[in-house]
C-alpha positions as CSV (number, residue, x, y, z in Angstrom):
1,R,-0.9,11.9,3.2
2,T,-0.4,8.3,2.1
3,A,-2.1,5.0,2.4
4,P,-2.2,3.5,5.9
5,F,0.7,1.8,7.6
6,P,3.7,3.5,6.1
7,R,6.4,1.3,7.6
8,A,9.7,2.4,6.0
9,I,10.9,5.3,3.9
10,E,14.1,5.8,1.8
11,Q,15.4,8.6,-0.4
12,V,16.1,7.5,-4.0
13,G,17.2,10.5,-6.1
14,N,14.6,13.1,-5.2
15,V,11.8,10.5,-4.5
16,A,10.9,9.1,-1.2
17,V,10.1,5.4,-1.5
18,V,7.5,4.4,1.2
19,A,6.8,0.7,1.9
20,H,3.4,-0.2,3.4
21,S,4.2,-3.7,4.6
22,E,0.7,-4.6,5.8
23,L,-0.9,-3.5,2.5
24,G,1.6,-4.8,0.0
25,D,1.8,-1.3,-1.5
26,V,4.7,1.1,-2.3
27,T,4.2,4.9,-2.5
28,L,6.5,7.1,-4.4
29,V,6.6,10.7,-3.0
30,D,8.0,13.6,-5.0
31,G,10.6,15.3,-2.9
32,A,10.2,18.7,-4.6
33,T,6.4,19.0,-3.9
34,L,5.9,16.4,-1.1
35,T,3.0,14.9,-3.0
36,V,2.3,11.4,-4.0
37,K,3.7,10.6,-7.4
38,K,2.5,7.0,-7.8
39,V,1.3,4.0,-5.8
40,L,2.6,0.6,-6.8
41,R,0.6,-2.5,-5.7
42,G,0.9,-6.2,-5.7
43,F,3.9,-6.8,-3.4
44,G,3.8,-9.5,-0.7
45,E,5.3,-7.6,2.2
46,P,7.5,-4.7,1.1
47,R,10.1,-3.8,3.7
48,Y,13.1,-1.6,3.0
49,A,14.8,0.1,0.1
50,A,18.3,1.1,-1.0
51,A,19.1,3.6,-3.7
52,S,21.2,3.1,-6.8
53,H,24.0,5.6,-7.0
54,D,22.5,7.4,-9.9
55,G,19.2,7.9,-8.0
56,R,17.1,6.1,-10.6
57,Y,16.5,2.7,-9.1
58,A,15.1,1.6,-5.7
59,Y,16.2,-1.9,-4.6
60,L,13.3,-3.0,-2.5
61,T,13.0,-6.1,-0.3
62,D,9.8,-8.0,-0.5
63,S,9.8,-10.1,2.6
64,G,6.5,-11.8,1.8
65,A,7.7,-13.0,-1.6
66,G,11.3,-13.7,-0.6
67,D,12.4,-11.3,-3.4
68,M,14.6,-8.3,-4.0
69,V,12.6,-6.0,-6.4
70,V,14.0,-3.2,-8.6
71,I,11.8,-0.1,-9.1
72,D,12.5,2.6,-11.7
73,V,11.4,5.6,-9.6
74,L,11.5,7.9,-12.7
75,A,9.2,5.6,-14.7
76,G,7.2,4.5,-11.6
77,R,7.3,0.8,-12.3
78,V,8.9,-2.5,-11.4
79,V,11.7,-3.4,-13.8
80,G,13.4,-6.3,-12.1
81,R,13.1,-9.0,-9.5
82,V,15.2,-11.9,-8.0
83,G,14.4,-14.5,-5.4
84,V,16.8,-14.4,-2.5
85,G,15.6,-17.5,-0.6
86,G,14.1,-15.9,2.5
87,P,12.1,-13.1,4.1
88,A,14.3,-10.2,2.9
89,R,14.5,-7.1,5.1
90,H,17.4,-4.8,5.6
91,L,19.8,-4.3,2.7
92,S,22.8,-2.2,1.6
93,L,24.5,-1.4,-1.7
94,N,28.3,-1.4,-1.9
95,R,30.5,1.6,-3.0
96,T,30.8,0.5,-6.6
97,G,27.0,0.2,-6.9
98,R,27.3,-3.4,-8.1
99,R,26.6,-5.6,-5.1
100,L,23.8,-5.7,-2.5
101,W,23.9,-7.6,0.8
102,V,20.5,-8.5,2.0
103,A,19.6,-9.8,5.5
104,L,17.0,-12.6,5.2
105,G,14.8,-11.9,8.2
106,M,14.5,-9.9,11.4
107,K,16.7,-12.6,12.9
108,A,18.4,-13.8,9.8
109,R,20.2,-17.1,9.5
110,H,21.5,-16.1,6.1
111,I,22.7,-13.0,4.2
112,A,22.2,-12.9,0.5
113,V,24.6,-11.3,-2.0
114,V,23.0,-9.9,-5.1
115,D,24.7,-8.6,-8.2
116,V,23.0,-5.5,-9.6
117,T,25.7,-4.6,-12.3
118,E,22.7,-4.6,-14.6
119,P,20.0,-3.2,-12.4
120,T,17.1,-4.5,-14.4
121,R,18.6,-8.0,-14.3
122,P,19.6,-8.7,-10.7
123,R,21.3,-12.0,-10.0
124,L,21.7,-13.9,-6.7
125,V,25.4,-14.6,-6.3
126,R,25.5,-16.6,-3.0
127,R,24.2,-16.8,0.6
128,F,26.2,-17.2,3.7
129,E,25.7,-17.6,7.5
130,P,26.7,-14.8,9.9
131,P,28.0,-15.8,13.3
132,W,24.6,-15.3,14.9
133,L,21.1,-14.3,13.7
134,A,21.7,-11.0,11.8
135,H,19.4,-8.0,11.5
136,D,20.9,-4.9,9.7
137,V,23.7,-4.6,7.1
138,G,25.7,-1.6,5.9
139,F,28.6,-0.9,3.6
140,A,30.8,1.6,5.5
141,T,33.8,1.8,3.1
142,R,35.2,-0.2,0.2
143,D,36.7,-2.7,2.7
144,R,34.2,-2.7,5.5
145,V,30.7,-4.1,5.8
146,W,28.9,-3.9,9.2
147,V,26.4,-6.6,10.1
148,T,24.3,-6.1,13.3
149,S,22.7,-8.8,15.3
150,G,19.0,-9.7,15.9
151,S,19.9,-12.0,18.7
152,E,23.1,-11.0,20.5
153,R,24.8,-7.9,22.0
154,E,27.4,-8.0,19.2
155,I,28.1,-6.6,15.8
156,A,30.4,-8.0,13.1
157,L,32.7,-6.4,10.5
158,Y,33.3,-8.1,7.2
159,D,35.7,-7.7,4.2
160,P,33.2,-7.3,1.3
161,R,35.7,-8.4,-1.3
162,S,36.6,-11.7,0.3
163,G,33.5,-12.1,2.4
164,N,35.8,-12.9,5.4
165,L,34.7,-12.0,8.9
166,L,37.2,-9.5,10.3
167,K,36.1,-9.0,13.8
168,R,33.2,-9.2,16.3
169,L,32.6,-6.4,18.7
170,P,30.3,-5.8,21.7
171,A,27.2,-3.7,21.2
172,G,23.9,-2.8,22.8
173,A,20.8,-4.9,23.0
174,P,19.6,-6.4,19.7
175,P,18.4,-5.5,17.2
176,Q,20.9,-2.8,16.4
177,H,20.8,-0.6,13.3
178,V,23.6,1.2,11.5
179,T,24.3,4.2,9.2
180,F,27.4,6.0,8.1
181,R,29.1,9.3,7.1
182,P,32.8,9.7,6.0
183,G,34.9,8.6,8.9
184,A,32.1,7.6,11.3
185,T,29.5,4.9,12.0
186,F,26.3,5.6,13.9
187,L,24.9,2.6,15.7
188,T,21.5,2.5,17.5
189,S,20.2,0.1,20.1
190,G,16.5,0.8,20.4
191,D,16.0,-1.4,23.4
192,D,18.8,0.3,25.3
193,G,17.9,3.8,24.0
194,T,21.4,4.6,22.8
195,L,23.0,6.2,19.7
196,E,26.7,5.5,19.4
197,R,29.2,7.2,17.1
198,R,31.9,4.6,16.3
199,D,35.2,4.5,14.4
200,V,34.2,3.4,10.9
201,R,37.1,1.0,10.5
202,E,37.8,-0.4,13.9
203,G,34.4,-0.2,15.5
204,S,35.5,1.4,18.7
205,V,33.0,3.7,20.5
206,V,33.7,7.4,20.2
207,R,30.5,8.9,21.8
208,R,27.4,7.4,23.3
209,S,24.2,9.5,23.5
210,R,20.8,8.8,25.0
211,V,17.8,8.6,22.8
212,P,14.2,7.5,23.6
213,I,13.6,3.7,24.0
214,G,12.4,2.3,20.7
215,S,14.8,4.4,18.5
216,Y,15.8,1.6,16.1
217,N,16.1,2.7,12.5
218,V,18.8,5.4,11.8
219,Q,19.7,7.4,8.7
220,E,22.4,10.0,7.9
221,A,22.6,12.7,5.3
222,E,24.0,16.2,5.0
223,G,25.8,15.9,8.3
224,F,22.7,15.0,10.3
225,V,21.5,11.7,11.8
226,L,17.9,10.8,12.2
227,T,16.5,8.2,14.5
228,P,12.7,7.8,15.1
229,S,11.2,5.9,18.1
230,L,8.5,3.3,17.7
231,S,7.8,3.5,21.4
232,A,7.8,7.3,22.0
233,G,6.8,8.5,18.6
234,T,9.7,11.0,18.6
235,L,12.2,11.9,15.9
236,C,15.7,12.7,17.3
237,V,18.2,14.7,15.2
238,A,21.9,14.3,16.0
239,D,24.8,16.2,14.5
240,R,27.9,14.7,12.8
241,Y,29.5,14.0,16.2
242,G,26.5,12.0,17.5
243,R,25.2,14.7,19.8
244,V,21.4,14.9,19.9
245,I,20.5,18.5,19.0
246,R,16.7,18.2,18.5
247,R,13.8,16.0,19.6
248,V,10.5,16.3,17.8
249,Q,7.2,14.6,18.8
250,A,6.3,13.3,15.3
251,A,3.5,10.8,15.9
252,R,2.2,8.2,18.3
253,S,4.7,5.7,16.9
254,S,7.6,6.5,14.4
255,H,9.3,3.7,12.6
256,D,11.6,5.2,9.9
257,A,12.8,8.6,8.5
258,C,14.7,9.9,5.5
259,F,15.9,13.1,3.9
260,V,14.5,14.6,0.6
261,M,15.2,18.0,-0.9
262,A,12.0,20.0,-1.0
263,S,13.3,22.7,-3.3
């Protein structure tokens, strides 16, 4: 059990970082024992987290404060913070572990680029405008960043090194969410009730599967894909090909899911 309103969850090392947006709290759950390790308080509106590659730091968006916050999950404390100029939500860390892209809102007019070469001293590098109001961001490969829309039936692919927009592609109803495994992208449209497996470089659709309406957030690990449903309260598990292999009734409403190793 945790405090009320667990809104988002992310694996960082063997800790699950749980954001309670309505309370302004963040719970750290130990993956080995599935018990609460620590509760951090005093955030404005914590939203989503991304893990440093060494599993020590959680890069957390604080939408209420307009910040990106760095949490040392081993020490259980905040060790860095930087203002990003907007209500930060979804974020993604690049393959070198040095740059974050942060969408500034559910329908974001800007995306912030943050340097985390020194994790405890994050630095805002720049902000730029996507072709429409953005929602989710994800580093697929060294030369591809996917940006989903909060307003249009489109997604965009960027070159992370130059920042150039490479292409815009049709997609399901907004907002879409994205996750990756080697060679594949998985894209959800919660309003359409679809999970798509797409080519990771070109963005073409390889497979489309039906999932319950409200299946927005999506995560991949160990060859499996998880997508929970806000509307149905289900948790769907898909294989590496995007085929739904299990559907669990998890709660009245399910917002996010992640993997941790329990032993």
